[in-house]
N, C-alpha and C positions, 0 to 999 in steps of 0.2 A: 636426193643428192646425186645418185647415179645418173638420173636423167639430166640434171643441170650440168654435170661435168661432161656429159657426152654430146649434148645438143650442139648443132652447127649454126643455129639462129634462134631468135626469140620464139616462144611457143606460137603455134598457129593462132591467128586472130588477135594476138596481143596488139594493142593500139600503138600507133606512132604518137610520140609526145610533141605537142607544140612547145616551142621554146618558153622557158620561164623568163619573163621580162626582167631585165636587170634593175629596173626601177623599184621592184619589190624589196630591194635591199638598200635603196638610197633615197627614194622619194619621200620627203617629209610628210606629205599628206597621207600617203599610204601607211607609213610607219605610225602615225598618230591613230589611224583606224585600227591597226594591229594592236597597239597598246590598249586602247579603250574597249575594243570589242572582243579581243581574244585574251590578252594577258590578264586583264582585270576580271575575267569571267572563267578562268581555268582552274583546275585542281593543280596546286603547286606544292612541292615538297617543302615542309617547314623545318622539321628537325626529327631526331630520333628520341624515343621516349626516355632512353637512358640519360639524355642531356637535361631532362627535367625530372629527376628520379623520385622526388618526394612531394607529398602534398604541400602546396605553396611555392614549388619551384616554377620558374618561368624563364623564357628565353626571348630576346628581342631579335626579330629578323626583318631585314630591309630589302632583301633581294628583289622583290617584286615592284619596288618603287614606293610602296606604302609601308609605314612603320607598323609592325604587327607584333603583339605579345602573344606567344603560345605558352599556355600554362597548364599545370595540373592543380585542380582546385582541392579544397580540403577533403572532399569525398572521393578524390582520385580520378575525377572525370577530366578529360582533356578539353580545353576551350581555346578560342582565339579571339582577340579583340584588337582594334586599332589602338595604338599607343597615343591616345588623344583625349585630353580632358575635355569634358563637354561644356566647360565654362568659356575659355578663350583659346582652346587648342594647344595648350602647353603639353609637353610629354609627361606621362605618368612615371616612366622609368627612363633613366639615362645610361645605365650600364647595359652590357650585352646579355647578362644573365644575372639571376639572383633568386632569393627566396623571401617570401613575406606572407602575411595573413591578409593582405589587401594592398591597395595603392593609394598614395596621397600625392596630389599634385604639388610639386615644389614651388609653383608660382603663387597660387592663392589658397592652397590647402584643402581643396575639395577631396573627399575621401570616398573610395569605392571598395566593395568586397571583391573576392576572387571570382564571384559570379557576375561581376560587372555592375552591381547595383550601387547607385549613389546613396550614401548613408549619412554624410555630414558635410555641411557647408559653413565656412567661416562667416560670421556676422550674418547669419540667416535672417535676422530682423530687418535687414536693409533690402531684402528682395520682396517684391510684390507678387503673390500668388505663384511662387516657384514650386512646380510639381516635380518632386524627386523621381516619380515613376517614369517621367518622360525624359530624364537626363541620365539614363544608364550609359555605360560604355558601349560603343557600337561594336556588335559582334560580327564575326565572320564564321562561315561554315568550317568545322574542324572534324576530320574523320581519319581513321587509322587503317593502314594495312599492316597488321601485326604491330610492330613497334615503330613503324614509319608513319609519321604524322603529316597529313596534308591539310591545306587550307584553301578556301575559295572565297573571293569577295562577293560572289553572286549568291545571295541567300536562297535563291530558288534553284540552285544547281542540282542536277541529278545526283543521287547518292554515289559516292566514289566507286564502290564495287560494281554497281550497276553500270556506271559510266565506262569502266574499262572492260566490261563484258567478259568474253571467254578467257582473257588474260588472268582474271581474278582467280579462277580455279587452278590455273597452271602455277600461279605464284604460291599457292598453298603448300606445294611440295617443299618449298624452301623454309617453311616454318619461321616466317618473319617475326612471329611473336616471341621466339626464343633466341633470336640473334642479338648479340651485344654490340654496342657502339665501339668502334676502334679509333677512328680519327677522321678529321675533315681538314682539307687544305683548299685555298682559293688562289686563282690565277687571273690577273687582269690582262685583257687582250685588246689590242687596237684593231677591232673589226666589228662589223655588225654581228649580232648574236647568231644569225642564221648561217653565216659563213662557217662557224664552228659546229653548229648543230648538223649541218649537211655532212660534215666529215665523219660523223658517228652513225650515219644512217646507211652507209655503204662500205663495201670492202674493195671497191674498184681501185682504190689508191694503194693497196697493200704493197704491190711490187715496186712502187716508186719511193715511198717514204718509210716503209717498215722492212726494208730488205734484210736488215740484221737482227730484227726482233720477231714480230708475229708472223711475218711472211715465211719464216723458216719452218713453221709447223702448221699453218692454216692454209687450206686449199680454197681460195676465193672462187674458183670456177665451179665448185660444188655447192656454193651458198644457196640456201632457200629462204624465201620470204613469205610471211603471212601478213596480209593487210586486214585490219579490223575496223569496225565502225568508230566514229569519233576521232579518227586520225591516229589511233594506236597501231602498233605493228610489232613484228618479231622477225629477227634475222638469225638463221642458224648456219654457221660456217663449220664444215667438218675439218677434223685434223688430217694432215697428210698421211700419218700413220695411225690406223684405227686404234691400236693399243697404246698410243703415246700418252704419257702422263707428265704434267708439268713437274719437273723435279723440285721446283721451289715450293710445292704444296704437299709433297709426300711426307707423311708422318704428322701432319696437322690435324686437329679435330675436324670431324666430318658432320655434315647435316644428314641425319637419317632420312631415308625415303626419297632422295632425289632421283628422278628417273634417268634412264639410260641416255636420253637425248641431251639433257643438260649436263650430265656427268661426263660424257665422252666427246662432246663437241663444244664449240663456242657459241653460246646463245646470247642474244642481246635483245632486250625488250625496250620499247619506247612507250612511256605513258605521256601522251600528248599534253603540253607541247614540248617539254624540255627535260624530261627525266629519263635518262638512259641507264639501263641496268644490265650488265653482262654477268649473270650469276655463275658461281661454281659451287661444288658441294663442300668447299672448305673456306668460303668467304666470298663476299659480294661487294664489288665496287659500285658506287652509285654516282653518276655524273648529273649535274644540273647546269644549264646554260642560261644566264640571266642578262638581259639588255641593261646596260648602264647609261647609254645614250644611243643615238642613231648610228654611231660609228665605233662604239666600244662595247665590251661585254665582260662578264665575269664567269669563269668556269669554276665550279665547286666540285671537288672530288672527295667523296666520303666512303668509308668502309664499314661494313658490319660482318660479324663472324660468329660461329658457335664457340662457346666456352672461352671467350676472350677475357684475359685478366689484365687490368691496367697496371697492377703492381708486379705481375710476373708474366709478361707476354711471351708467347712461343718464340723461340730464338730465330725462326725464319721470317718473322713479320717485318723486320727492318729491311731485309733484302727484297722481300715481296713488294712492299710499298715503294721502294726505290726503283725497282724494275718497272712497276706500273707508271711511276712518274716519268721515267725515261721514255716510255711509249707515248705518254700523254704529250710530252714536249715535242715529239716527232709530229704529232697531229697539229700542234699549235704553231709550228715554225713558219708557215707561209701566210698566216692570217692577215697580218698588217699589209703585206704586199698585195694579197687578193683584194682587200678593202680599197687600196689605192687604185687597182685596176677597175674595180666595179664603178668607181666614181669618174673614170676616164671615158672619152668617146670610143675607146678601143673595145668596149664590152657592151653588148646590147641584149644578150639573152643566153640562156643555158639550154643546149640540146641534150637532154638526158637520155640515157639508154635503159634497157630492161633491168640491168643490175641496180640502177639508181631509182627504181620505182618507189621506194619508200620516201624519197625526197618529193616526188611529184604528189604522192598521197598526202604528205604533210602540207603542201601548198593548196591542194584541193580543199582540205579541211580548214585551212586558214580562211579561204574565201567564204566557206559556209558559215564560219563563226562571225566574220565581219558582216556578212549578209550580201548575197550576190547583187542586190540592187544598190549597194553602197560602194562596191569595189569599182574604181575608175576603169572604164572599158579597156584602155590601153595597157592596164596592168593586171587584168583578170587572167586566171588560169582556166582553160577549158576543161570541164570534168569529163574524163574518159575512162576512169578506173572502176566504175560502179560494179561491173561484172566480175572484177577480180578481188572484191572485198568480201571476206567471210563474216557472217553474222553469228 
């Protein structure tokens, strides 16, 4: 951090970034590749275990574009399935959440267990050679980081903890298996999803749009970045005053064992592609950025915390979440106008700087996931960061 604050130029041998082509945010062909080859094959946050607290509890999530049921089966195991009856595609559940001992299609009555097995068919006599074993609900991968449940439509995906690499061990200090669910809010935004993602991968913008909030106590010039394999990354921004504590968190329950770096600075993790988590030792906000069309997105903001009580929340929670939302709205304010500019002839590419290297790393990973031979040549990003990625 001292080096970063004192340097007069980027580190020696740091590469110059070719411009990020504007078409990566607007070109329909590229965005289809992004959806099919990245979003449909990524580890994505589904819900918190407290949202499906008992055997038979389930939650329906649609943020990835596919309707997915995340559930806790009767043995307590977490599972994920497409919300799709294997007869004619009707939904098995229509509410956002619920509890049951199985699923019955409301269209023709096909019945499934919580393990996804087809067990009953109305008028079975009229089917010829119907093999129940071939008609189970279609599963997705479902794995947990503590109480945080992720899913992946790619059944051959690398295990989640292996996929996030060194980050997994760092996250252990936050005892995610003990943190309670606080709340979740959604915001609909008129911009491509990457417009908003970009904003949370850098602090270059602090002095412009956060002058009266986080810029008052964070030193963006001392910010450090770690780039990891598979597009994941970490950003640490020091406090202007080393001994400063957020007065809005003093007296709140703490997570035992959180290290000095996360306790005394602003740390932000990215689990690629869209899960941003800036933890503290008294509660953790979690942001997810979801494409809803080529030109719109949804931002979901959730909180987890130690010793949270729904019936008797700590009195500081209302102000804390309100302050967080105020900062979030500062980040959202320009998104529609940026989208308008991206679609105009006035914008052709992004000349990123050293502070913005997480953005370039994100785009390099996107091309790897799409497949370098599939990315249109005019929209490709030249890989230049390999020597700056830690394994």
